[in-house]
C-alpha positions as CSV (number, residue, x, y, z in Angstrom):
1,M,9.1,-4.2,20.2
2,S,9.7,-4.2,23.8
3,G,9.4,-0.9,26.3
4,Q,10.4,0.1,29.5
5,D,8.5,-0.5,33.1
6,I,5.7,2.1,33.6
7,S,4.4,1.1,37.0
8,E,5.7,-0.5,39.9
9,R,2.1,-2.1,40.7
10,P,-0.9,-2.9,38.6
11,G,-3.1,-0.1,38.7
12,L,-0.7,2.5,39.9
13,G,2.4,4.4,38.7
14,A,2.7,7.5,36.5
15,T,-0.3,8.7,34.7
16,G,-0.5,9.7,31.1
17,H,-0.1,6.3,29.1
18,W,-3.5,5.0,28.2
19,L,-2.7,1.6,29.2
20,L,-2.4,2.7,33.0
21,T,-6.3,3.5,32.8
22,Q,-8.1,1.4,35.3
23,A,-10.5,-1.2,33.9
24,C,-13.6,0.6,36.1
25,D,-13.3,3.5,33.9
26,L,-13.9,1.9,30.8
27,V,-17.4,0.5,31.8
28,E,-18.7,3.2,33.9
29,N,-22.3,3.6,33.6
30,Q,-23.0,0.3,32.0
31,K,-25.9,-1.6,32.4
32,V,-25.0,-5.2,32.8
33,V,-27.0,-7.8,31.0
34,Q,-27.3,-11.0,32.8
35,V,-29.4,-14.3,32.8
36,D,-30.7,-16.7,35.1
37,S,-28.6,-19.8,35.4
38,E,-31.8,-22.0,35.3
39,A,-33.1,-20.1,32.0
40,S,-33.4,-22.0,28.7
41,V,-30.9,-22.0,26.0
42,E,-33.7,-20.1,23.8
43,E,-34.1,-17.8,26.6
44,A,-30.3,-17.0,26.8
45,C,-29.9,-16.7,23.0
46,D,-32.8,-14.0,22.9
47,A,-30.9,-12.1,25.5
48,L,-27.9,-11.9,23.0
49,I,-30.0,-11.0,20.3
50,E,-32.1,-8.3,21.8
51,H,-29.0,-6.6,23.3
52,G,-26.6,-7.0,20.4
53,I,-24.1,-9.0,22.4
54,Q,-22.0,-12.4,22.1
55,S,-22.0,-13.6,25.7
56,V,-23.7,-13.4,28.9
57,P,-23.0,-13.8,32.4
58,L,-25.1,-16.5,34.1
59,Y,-26.4,-15.6,37.6
60,D,-27.5,-18.0,40.5
61,S,-30.2,-16.8,42.4
62,K,-30.0,-19.3,44.9
63,S,-26.5,-18.9,45.8
64,H,-26.4,-15.2,44.7
65,S,-23.4,-15.6,42.6
66,Y,-22.1,-16.1,38.9
67,V,-21.7,-19.6,37.8
68,G,-20.4,-19.1,34.4
69,M,-20.5,-17.5,31.1
70,F,-22.9,-18.3,28.0
71,D,-21.5,-17.4,24.6
72,V,-21.9,-18.1,21.1
73,H,-19.0,-20.9,21.3
74,D,-20.9,-22.8,23.5
75,L,-24.2,-22.5,21.4
76,S,-22.3,-23.9,18.6
77,A,-21.0,-26.7,20.6
78,Y,-24.5,-27.4,21.6
79,I,-26.0,-27.5,18.2
80,L,-23.3,-29.7,16.8
81,A,-24.0,-32.1,19.9
82,R,-27.7,-32.2,19.3
83,R,-27.6,-32.5,15.3
84,G,-24.3,-34.3,15.0
85,S,-21.2,-32.5,13.3
86,V,-22.4,-34.4,10.0
87,G,-25.9,-33.1,9.9
88,Q,-28.0,-35.4,11.7
89,T,-29.1,-36.1,15.3
90,P,-26.5,-38.9,16.5
91,S,-27.9,-41.8,18.9
92,V,-25.7,-42.2,22.2
93,S,-24.0,-45.0,20.7
94,Q,-22.9,-43.1,17.8
95,S,-21.7,-40.2,19.7
96,S,-18.4,-41.6,20.2
97,D,-18.1,-41.7,16.5
98,T,-18.9,-38.0,15.8
99,G,-16.2,-36.1,14.4
100,S,-16.6,-33.3,16.8
101,P,-14.8,-33.5,20.5
102,L,-17.1,-30.8,21.7
103,A,-20.3,-32.7,20.3
104,R,-19.1,-35.6,22.4
105,Q,-18.8,-33.7,25.4
106,A,-21.8,-31.8,25.1
107,L,-23.9,-35.0,24.8
108,E,-22.4,-36.0,28.0
109,H,-23.5,-32.5,29.6
110,S,-26.9,-33.1,28.4
111,E,-28.9,-35.1,30.7
112,G,-26.2,-38.1,30.7
113,G,-26.2,-38.5,27.1
114,R,-29.9,-38.4,26.4
115,R,-31.1,-36.2,23.4
116,A,-31.1,-32.5,24.7
117,S,-34.9,-31.1,25.3
118,R,-36.0,-27.5,24.8
119,S,-36.0,-27.1,28.8
120,D,-32.4,-27.6,28.7
121,A,-31.0,-25.2,31.5
122,V,-28.2,-22.8,29.9
123,S,-26.2,-23.4,32.7
124,R,-25.7,-27.1,31.4
125,I,-23.8,-25.9,28.6
126,S,-22.0,-22.7,29.8
127,D,-18.1,-22.8,28.9
128,L,-18.8,-25.8,26.9
129,S,-16.4,-24.7,24.2
130,H,-13.6,-23.7,26.9
131,L,-12.9,-20.8,24.7
132,N,-14.5,-18.0,26.6
133,P,-14.5,-18.9,30.5
134,F,-15.9,-16.4,32.8
135,Y,-12.7,-14.4,33.7
136,S,-13.0,-11.6,36.2
137,V,-11.0,-8.6,37.4
138,V,-11.1,-5.9,40.2
139,P,-11.9,-2.7,39.2
140,E,-8.2,-1.4,39.8
141,T,-7.0,-3.8,37.2
142,T,-5.2,-2.1,34.4
143,V,-6.0,-1.8,30.9
144,A,-2.5,-3.1,30.3
145,Q,-3.3,-6.3,32.2
146,V,-6.6,-7.0,30.8
147,A,-5.0,-6.2,27.3
148,Q,-2.6,-9.1,27.9
149,V,-5.4,-11.4,28.7
150,F,-7.1,-10.5,25.7
151,A,-4.0,-11.0,23.6
152,K,-4.0,-14.3,24.4
153,G,-7.6,-14.9,23.1
154,A,-10.2,-14.0,25.9
155,H,-13.0,-11.9,24.4
156,R,-14.0,-10.0,27.3
157,V,-13.7,-9.7,31.3
158,A,-16.1,-9.0,34.2
159,V,-15.1,-6.0,36.3
160,M,-16.3,-6.9,39.7
161,E,-18.0,-4.5,42.0
162,S,-17.7,-7.4,44.7
163,E,-17.7,-11.1,44.8
164,R,-21.4,-11.2,44.0
165,A,-21.9,-8.1,41.7
166,I,-20.5,-7.1,38.3
167,R,-19.8,-3.7,37.7
168,G,-19.6,-4.2,33.9
169,I,-18.2,-6.3,31.1
170,L,-14.9,-5.2,29.3
171,S,-14.7,-6.4,25.7
172,Q,-11.7,-6.4,23.2
173,A,-13.4,-4.0,21.2
174,R,-13.8,-1.5,23.8
175,V,-10.0,-1.6,24.5
176,V,-9.3,-1.6,21.0
177,R,-11.3,1.6,20.5
178,F,-10.1,3.2,23.8
179,F,-6.2,2.9,22.5
180,F,-7.3,4.3,19.0
181,E,-9.0,7.2,20.7
182,H,-5.6,8.0,22.8
183,S,-3.3,7.2,19.8
184,D,-2.7,10.7,19.0
185,D,-1.9,12.1,22.4
186,A,-1.0,9.2,24.8
187,A,0.7,6.5,22.5
188,S,4.3,5.5,22.7
189,A,6.6,6.0,19.7
190,A,6.5,2.3,19.0
191,E,2.5,2.4,19.1
192,K,2.4,5.1,16.6
193,L,5.0,3.4,14.3
194,L,2.6,0.3,14.5
195,L,-0.6,2.4,13.6
196,D,1.4,3.6,10.4
197,A,2.7,0.0,9.3
198,S,0.9,-2.1,6.5
199,L,-1.0,-5.3,7.2
200,E,1.7,-6.8,4.9
201,S,4.6,-5.7,6.9
202,L,2.6,-6.9,9.9
203,R,2.8,-10.5,8.4
204,L,-0.9,-10.7,8.5
205,V,-1.2,-11.7,4.7
206,T,-1.0,-15.3,5.3
207,R,-3.0,-16.8,2.3
208,D,-4.1,-20.0,4.0
209,V,-7.3,-18.8,5.1
210,V,-9.9,-21.3,5.7
211,T,-12.8,-20.6,3.3
212,V,-16.3,-22.1,2.3
213,S,-18.9,-21.5,-0.3
214,P,-22.1,-19.9,0.3
215,D,-23.9,-23.2,-0.3
216,T,-21.9,-25.1,2.2
217,P,-24.2,-26.6,4.8
218,V,-24.7,-24.5,8.2
219,L,-23.6,-27.9,10.5
220,K,-20.2,-28.4,8.1
221,A,-19.5,-24.6,8.8
222,L,-20.0,-24.8,12.5
223,S,-17.4,-28.1,12.6
224,L,-15.1,-26.1,10.5
225,L,-15.3,-23.2,12.9
226,E,-14.9,-25.6,16.0
227,S,-12.1,-27.6,14.4
228,H,-9.9,-24.7,13.6
229,R,-10.8,-22.7,16.4
230,I,-11.8,-19.5,14.6
231,T,-14.8,-17.2,14.9
232,S,-15.5,-16.5,11.2
233,L,-15.4,-18.1,7.7
234,P,-15.4,-15.9,4.5
235,L,-17.9,-17.1,1.9
236,V,-16.1,-17.4,-1.6
237,D,-17.5,-18.1,-5.0
238,A,-16.1,-20.6,-7.6
239,A,-13.4,-18.3,-8.6
240,G,-12.3,-17.9,-5.1
241,C,-13.6,-14.3,-4.7
242,L,-15.2,-13.1,-1.3
243,V,-19.0,-12.8,-1.6
244,G,-20.0,-12.9,2.2
245,N,-18.9,-13.5,5.8
246,L,-20.2,-16.1,8.2
247,S,-19.4,-15.3,12.0
248,L,-20.2,-17.3,15.1
249,S,-22.3,-14.5,16.2
250,D,-24.9,-15.2,13.3
251,V,-25.1,-18.6,15.2
252,K,-27.2,-17.3,17.9
253,Y,-30.5,-16.6,15.4
254,L,-30.5,-20.5,14.8
255,A,-32.5,-20.3,18.3
256,R,-35.2,-18.5,16.4
257,E,-34.9,-20.2,12.9
258,R,-34.3,-23.9,14.2
259,H,-34.7,-25.1,10.7
260,M,-31.8,-23.1,9.4
261,T,-29.5,-25.8,11.0
262,S,-30.2,-27.8,7.8
263,S,-29.7,-24.7,5.5
264,S,-26.7,-23.2,3.7
265,C,-24.5,-20.6,5.0
266,R,-26.0,-18.1,2.5
267,E,-29.4,-18.5,4.0
268,L,-28.4,-18.1,7.7
269,V,-26.3,-15.1,6.8
270,Q,-29.6,-13.6,5.1
271,A,-31.6,-14.3,8.1
272,A,-29.0,-12.9,10.6
273,R,-28.9,-9.6,8.3
274,Y,-32.7,-9.7,8.4
275,W,-32.7,-9.8,12.2
276,Q,-29.8,-7.6,12.7
277,G,-31.5,-4.8,10.4
278,M,-34.8,-5.4,12.6
279,R,-33.1,-4.6,15.9
280,D,-30.7,-1.7,14.4
281,G,-33.2,-0.3,12.2
282,Q,-30.9,-0.3,9.3
283,D,-29.4,-2.6,6.7
284,R,-26.3,-4.3,7.9
285,A,-23.3,-4.7,5.7
286,A,-22.2,-8.6,5.3
287,I,-18.1,-8.0,4.7
288,F,-15.4,-5.6,5.5
289,S,-12.2,-5.9,4.1
290,A,-8.8,-4.2,3.2
291,R,-5.8,-4.7,1.0
292,P,-2.4,-5.7,2.3
293,Q,-1.1,-2.2,1.9
294,A,-3.7,-0.9,4.2
295,T,-2.5,0.5,7.5
296,L,-3.3,-0.6,10.6
297,R,-5.0,2.7,11.4
298,Y,-6.9,2.4,8.6
299,V,-8.2,-0.7,9.7
300,L,-8.7,0.2,13.1
301,A,-10.8,3.0,12.0
302,K,-12.8,0.8,10.1
303,L,-13.4,-1.6,12.7
304,I,-14.8,1.1,15.0
305,A,-16.8,3.0,12.6
306,T,-18.4,-0.5,11.5
307,G,-18.7,-2.1,14.8
308,A,-17.1,-5.4,13.1
309,H,-14.9,-7.7,14.9
310,R,-12.6,-8.6,12.0
311,I,-11.4,-7.4,8.6
312,W,-10.4,-9.6,5.8
313,I,-7.6,-8.9,3.9
314,V,-8.1,-9.3,0.2
315,E,-6.3,-9.0,-3.1
316,P,-7.3,-8.5,-6.7
317,P,-6.8,-11.7,-9.0
318,A,-3.7,-11.4,-11.1
319,G,-4.6,-9.3,-13.9
320,A,-7.9,-8.4,-12.6
321,M,-9.5,-5.1,-13.8
322,H,-11.0,-2.3,-11.6
323,R,-13.2,0.7,-11.9
324,D,-11.4,4.2,-11.2
325,S,-13.2,7.1,-10.0
326,S,-13.9,8.3,-13.4
327,G,-15.9,4.9,-13.8
328,L,-13.6,3.9,-16.6
329,T,-12.4,0.2,-16.4
330,G,-8.4,-0.3,-16.0
331,S,-6.1,-3.1,-14.9
332,S,-5.6,-3.2,-11.1
333,E,-2.0,-1.9,-11.4
334,S,-2.9,1.5,-13.2
335,G,-5.4,4.2,-12.7
336,G,-5.5,7.5,-10.8
337,A,-5.3,7.6,-7.1
338,R,-8.8,7.8,-5.2
339,R,-8.6,9.8,-2.2
340,A,-11.3,9.5,0.7
341,S,-11.3,9.3,4.2
342,V,-12.6,7.0,7.2
343,S,-14.6,8.6,10.2
344,S,-14.2,6.3,13.2
345,A,-16.7,6.5,16.3
346,S,-13.7,8.5,18.0
347,S,-12.4,11.9,16.9
348,Q,-10.1,10.5,14.4
349,T,-10.6,10.7,10.6
350,V,-8.2,8.6,8.9
351,P,-7.1,9.7,5.1
352,V,-7.6,6.8,2.7
353,D,-6.0,6.0,-0.6
354,L,-8.6,3.7,-2.0
355,N,-6.5,2.1,-4.6
356,R,-4.3,1.0,-2.1
357,F,-6.4,0.3,0.9
358,A,-10.0,-0.4,0.1
359,G,-10.8,-3.9,-0.9
360,E,-13.7,-4.4,-3.9
361,F,-15.9,-6.8,-5.0
362,G,-14.3,-9.7,-6.7
363,D,-11.1,-9.7,-4.5
364,S,-9.7,-13.0,-3.3
365,V,-9.2,-13.5,0.5
366,C,-5.3,-13.7,1.5
367,G,-5.7,-13.0,5.2
368,V,-7.7,-11.7,8.3
369,V,-7.1,-9.0,11.0
370,S,-9.1,-10.1,14.2
371,L,-9.3,-7.9,17.3
372,T,-7.1,-10.5,18.9
373,D,-4.4,-10.0,16.2
374,I,-4.5,-6.4,16.9
375,L,-4.0,-6.6,20.8
376,R,-1.3,-8.9,20.4
377,L,0.5,-6.2,18.3
378,I,-0.5,-3.5,20.8
379,V,0.7,-5.2,23.9
380,D,3.9,-6.1,22.1
381,A,4.4,-2.6,20.9
382,A,3.4,-0.8,24.4
383,P,5.6,-0.3,27.2
384,K,5.5,-3.2,29.8
385,P,3.8,-2.9,33.2
386,R,5.7,-4.7,36.0
387,A,3.9,-8.0,36.9
388,D,2.5,-8.0,40.2
389,P,3.3,-11.8,41.6
390,E,0.3,-11.6,44.0
391,Y,-2.3,-11.0,41.5
392,N,-4.8,-13.8,40.4
393,Y,-5.3,-13.7,36.8
394,A,-7.2,-17.2,37.0
395,S,-10.6,-17.5,35.6
396,M,-13.4,-17.9,37.9
397,D,-14.6,-21.6,36.6
């Protein structure tokens, strides 16, 4: 789906479409969390946990400038470097044989290959994964331009006040929420069609999802996340049914529970949910899912309402039984329709056919919808702004 030009220059043009909003408007009154570049890895992880974030900019107080971004991808690479991608600390001579390229690079970054110590400065491992570098944009950058960066896999950009001051951090989640909030009154016809399309019609049901069992060692799971360049793994039982979710965001809790690098995925997820509950003052659900027939509108409402970054697409095993609204058990292809609604953090309330949209315990994983997937679809459906040849989209490395 393609669209017409909606502006002559980035940040300017006709008003009305949500994509023409400037990035600075989405980070108003935001308190920017930052960490000193000489802080320890543990201190940086404490900042991630305390503020419920996945990345933090690093500030060099000597040069009065930002020197990078530390995120959970970098932490995962650092842990693999310290412990080895197969579960034990490799020596320098073994480092060339480790199965993790990032682990080898991390060892080189860590004091010339010597084993990392607790006093390692977080700046040493900033952007170690090369997955989320420090992207910066000027305040007048449009949401359209930011969305294009996010559609390529970046998770956040720093909206700069000046070369030495950040006005705010704009994330994928904030842009997706902003799109959803304006989908009723400022979306194009193509965008509205996209919202009502099913996950299956959008070709998000792939049936080739990388999975692990709850008893899989944490280090093995981290190696899988790295090698497949993904941010989450579904935990499935012996029958292939979805029973949990391990996310890279859970990795930051290893800084507080160091012994858990030798534990199972189940134990790490349980510890992460405990710490999240302590911070939020409420229990946290471990997994969120939807059926292939669910619409993108339903998925967006669920992501925004729960604060999740992905939803697993699930389907009942062949011949599976389900429980309908009367409490009686019947086949997955029969039973009366169950109606409900999902209220997102925006003003929208989305009607839901639970039999067709909502996943159930015991379903099998057949795909995933991430914020990156959603932004790619949105960028493809949206009217296209004209590119500015003088605008520098390069990251600040």
